[in-house]
C-alpha positions in Angstrom: 117.8 86.7 133.7 119.6 89.5 131.8 118.9 89.6 128.0 120.9 92.6 127.0 124.3 91.6 125.7 125.9 94.9 126.9 124.9 94.0 130.5 126.5 90.5 130.4 129.9 89.6 131.7 132.2 87.7 129.4 131.4 84.5 131.3 127.7 85.0 130.9 128.1 85.8 127.2 129.9 82.4 126.7 126.7 80.6 127.8 124.7 82.4 125.1 127.5 81.7 122.6 127.5 78.0 123.3 123.8 77.2 123.8 121.7 80.1 122.7 120.8 82.8 120.1 122.1 86.3 119.9 119.7 88.8 118.3 121.2 91.8 116.5 118.8 94.7 115.8 119.8 96.9 112.9 118.2 100.2 111.8 119.1 103.6 110.6 119.5 107.2 111.5 117.7 109.1 108.8 115.0 111.7 108.1 111.5 110.6 108.7 109.5 113.6 107.4 108.8 116.7 109.5 107.1 114.8 112.2 109.0 111.7 113.2 112.4 111.3 114.9 115.4 110.3 112.8 115.9 107.1 114.9 112.5 105.7 114.0 113.7 102.5 112.3 116.3 101.7 115.0 113.7 102.2 117.7 111.2 99.8 116.2 113.8 97.1 115.5 115.2 97.3 119.0 111.7 97.2 120.6 110.5 94.1 118.9 113.9 92.4 119.3 113.9 93.0 123.1 110.3 92.0 123.5 110.8 88.8 121.6 113.9 87.9 123.6 112.1 88.5 126.9 109.3 86.1 125.7 111.9 83.5 124.9 114.3 83.8 127.9 112.7 81.0 129.8 112.9 78.6 126.9 116.6 78.8 125.9 119.5 81.2 126.3 119.0 84.4 124.3 120.4 87.9 124.3 120.0 91.1 122.3 123.1 92.8 121.0 123.4 96.6 121.0 121.4 98.1 118.1 123.3 99.2 115.0 121.8 102.6 114.6 123.4 103.3 111.2 122.2 101.8 108.0 122.4 102.3 104.2 120.4 105.5 103.7 121.9 107.5 100.8 118.4 108.2 99.3 117.6 110.3 102.4 120.7 112.5 102.3 119.0 115.3 100.3 116.6 116.0 103.2 119.1 116.4 106.0 118.9 114.6 109.4 120.6 111.5 107.9 123.8 109.7 108.9 124.4 107.0 106.3 126.8 104.2 105.6 127.1 103.2 101.9 126.0 99.7 101.0 129.5 98.3 101.0 130.4 99.7 104.4 127.1 98.6 106.0 127.7 95.1 104.7 131.3 95.1 105.8 130.2 96.2 109.3 127.7 93.3 109.5 130.4 90.9 108.3 132.9 92.2 110.9 130.4 91.9 113.7 129.5 88.4 112.6 133.2 87.3 112.3 133.9 88.6 115.8 131.0 86.8 117.2 132.0 83.6 115.4 135.5 83.9 116.8 134.0 84.3 120.3 132.3 80.9 119.8 128.8 82.2 119.0 127.0 79.7 116.8 123.6 81.3 116.2 123.0 84.9 115.1 119.6 86.4 114.2 119.6 89.8 112.5 116.4 91.9 112.9 116.1 94.9 110.6 113.9 98.0 110.8 115.0 99.9 107.7 114.1 99.2 104.1 117.4 100.3 102.7 119.1 97.5 104.6 116.7 94.8 103.5 118.7 93.1 100.8 122.0 93.6 102.5 121.2 91.7 105.7 120.3 88.7 103.5 123.7 88.8 101.8 125.4 89.1 105.2 123.5 86.1 106.5 124.5 84.0 103.5 128.2 85.0 103.5 128.7 84.7 107.2 127.3 81.1 107.2 129.6 80.2 104.3 132.7 81.9 105.7 132.4 81.3 109.4 130.3 78.1 109.5 127.7 79.7 111.9 123.9 79.7 111.6 122.5 83.1 110.7 119.0 84.3 110.1 118.0 87.7 108.9 114.7 89.4 108.5 113.0 92.8 108.3 110.4 92.5 111.1 107.6 94.2 109.2 108.3 92.1 106.0 108.3 88.8 108.0 104.9 89.8 109.5 103.6 91.3 106.3 100.6 88.9 105.9 99.5 89.4 109.5 100.0 93.2 109.4 98.0 93.4 106.1 95.2 91.3 107.7 95.1 93.8 110.6 94.5 96.6 108.0 97.9 98.1 107.8 97.9 98.1 104.0 94.5 99.9 103.9 95.6 103.2 105.5 99.0 103.6 103.7 102.0 101.8 102.4 103.3 98.8 104.3 105.8 99.6 105.7 106.1 102.8 103.6 108.3 105.6 105.0 107.2 108.0 107.8 103.6 107.4 106.8 100.7 105.9 108.6 102.4 102.7 109.5 105.6 104.1 111.0 103.9 107.0 112.6 101.6 104.6 114.4 104.6 102.6 115.6 106.3 105.7 117.1 103.0 106.9 118.6 102.8 103.6 120.4 106.4 103.7 121.5 106.5 107.3 122.7 103.8 109.7 121.5 105.9 112.7 122.7 108.4 111.9 119.9 105.7 112.6 117.2 105.5 116.3 116.2 102.1 117.7 115.7 100.3 118.5 113.5 101.2 115.6 111.4 101.1 116.0 107.6 98.0 115.0 105.8 97.5 113.8 102.2 94.0 113.2 100.8 95.5 110.4 98.6 98.1 108.2 100.2 99.6 106.9 97.0 103.1 108.2 96.3 105.5 108.3 93.3 107.4 105.4 94.8 106.4 102.4 92.9 108.2 99.4 94.4 108.4 97.9 97.8 111.1 95.6 99.3 109.0 92.5 98.4 107.8 93.7 95.0 108.4 91.3 92.1 110.0 94.1 90.1 112.3 96.7 91.8 111.9 100.1 90.1 114.0 103.1 91.1 113.6 106.5 89.4 115.9 109.4 90.1 114.2 112.2 92.1 111.3 110.0 93.3 112.2 110.3 96.9 112.5 114.1 96.7 109.0 114.2 95.2 107.5 112.6 98.4 108.8 115.3 100.7 110.3 112.5 102.7 107.2 110.5 103.6 105.3 108.1 101.4 101.7 108.4 102.6 99.5 110.3 105.1 100.9 110.3 108.7 97.6 111.8 109.9 96.0 108.4 109.6 98.2 106.9 112.3 97.0 106.1 115.8 98.8 104.8 118.9 96.2 101.9 119.1 97.2 100.8 115.6 100.8 101.0 116.5 100.3 98.8 119.5 98.6 96.2 117.3 101.3 96.3 114.7 104.1 96.0 117.3 102.3 93.0 119.0 102.1 91.3 115.6 105.7 91.9 114.9 106.8 90.7 118.3 104.7 87.5 118.1 106.0 86.7 114.7 109.6 87.4 115.6 109.3 85.3 118.8 108.0 82.4 116.7 110.7 82.8 114.1 113.6 82.9 116.6 112.2 79.9 118.4 112.0 78.0 115.1 115.5 79.0 114.2 116.8 77.7 117.5 114.8 74.5 117.4 115.8 73.8 113.9 119.5 74.0 114.8 118.9 71.5 117.6 116.8 69.0 115.6 118.0 65.5 115.6 
């Protein structure tokens, strides 16, 4: 069974629209330090989305839409290597995609995000699409959804979770394709950074110039390993598989 939306015919897509779930991975094209590719966030979101869909394909109709490789990344523009949409444009793109799916009779959309700058915006899109189009929409950042499990696996002990281009994301890319990680990776004796908040912090604090002070990465990439990356990806895939299944079953509850 084909799970990639781009490979379906229009007739096959109608079956997903009527009876299944469409997963939309979203990420970014932005700098990730001197050692990681600019597509890091998109690659991670796409990988976990495809793996979760493959695990669910024998349970109910499911497909993965083409990944949105552009996100809201203005804070990375000073470093180069970044193609950003502003927040309003990114939200408008999600709304337009959701509207077009709703008008093609899709009833369930699950947005899977891999970039911290998109985190709040995907939630707004989910809310507004449900209100405007009357469709069911779920939205999550895959590493935030699996935060507890990732922390239990030690991800928060070697760097920020998820951080940016540090030990966590470097481990992910090492697991996906080690040839994409440029060596030697930067090392910091202390992995704390001037960035205070995280996407799930109770207080969001932003200070001008804080990103530039990090040199584009928040903690020590040298602590990353491919083995850790494989563990983190499996946790993310398992959690996403569970979440998409619960989303589908909830919409079909009596």
